[in-house]
N, C-alpha and C positions, 0 to 999 in steps of 0.2 A: 684638151690634150691630157691623156692619162699618163701620169708619171711612171716610168719603169724603174728608175733608181732615184727617187726623190732625195734632195739634199736636206729637207726638213727632218723632223723627228720620225719620219716614216709615215706611210699611208695607213691611216686607221679606217678600216671599213665601217666601223660604227660611226665615226665622225662624218664620213662621206654620206652614209645613209641618212644621218640626222639632218645634214645640210639639204640633201635632196628632198627629204620628207617635208621640209618647211618651205620649199620653193612654191608650192601651190597656194600657200597662204600669203604670199607676197613678201616673205621674210628675206632679207639680204644678209649675207655672211661676208664681213670685211676681213681680209687676211693680209698680213704683211707679205710683200713680195720676197723678202729675205735680205740678208746683209752680207752676201758672199761676192758681190760684184760680178755676177754671171748673167748670161742671157737665159732666162727660164723657158724660152721657146725650145732650146736645145738641151738644157739641164734643168728639168722640172724641180720645183720646190714645193713641198706639201705643207699646208693644204692649199696654198694660193694657186697652184697649177692644176688642181683637180679639174676634170672636165664636167663641171656642174654649173648650170646656167646662172644660179643666183649667188655665185662667189664674185666679189669685187676684190681684186688684188691691188694693193697700194705700194708704190715705190717711195723711197725717201728723197726729198728735194732739199736744196740749199736755200739760203735767204734770197738768192737771186732767181729762184725757181728753176734752177738746173738740177740735173740728176746728181745726187750725192755719190761721191766716188765709191763708196762701199755698197751702194744699193743694187739689188738685182733689178733687171729690166727685161722687157720682152714685148715686141709689137703685138703678139697674139695672146700672151698670158698675163700681161700687166695692164690694168685698166686706167689707173690714175696715179698722180703723185701727190704727196702731202708733206708738209714740213717735217724734216727729220734731222736737221742739224741746228746747233745753237738755239735750242729750245729753252726758254726760261722756265725755272721750276720753283714751286713753292716749298720744296724740301730744302732745309737748311744745308748749305754747302753744295747743293745740287744745281 
């Protein structure tokens, strides 16, 4: 799905070309699905929603493996979920 008005920082043709150029070597590009709580099937988020085969889009999940309330989602544009809330940090105070 090619985003027409992406929510992310905008579509960079250079980034898209770089991701596509590395697909042949087996390289994967993992991108955050975004934190706007929207369905990216209808509201694309760049670069996760770019129509490039080697992009894996990851949504944020809770400690119970449910979708985080703030996470973007999409049956066609999000590939998997990964822990995104209550993450312990090694940063003092974080």
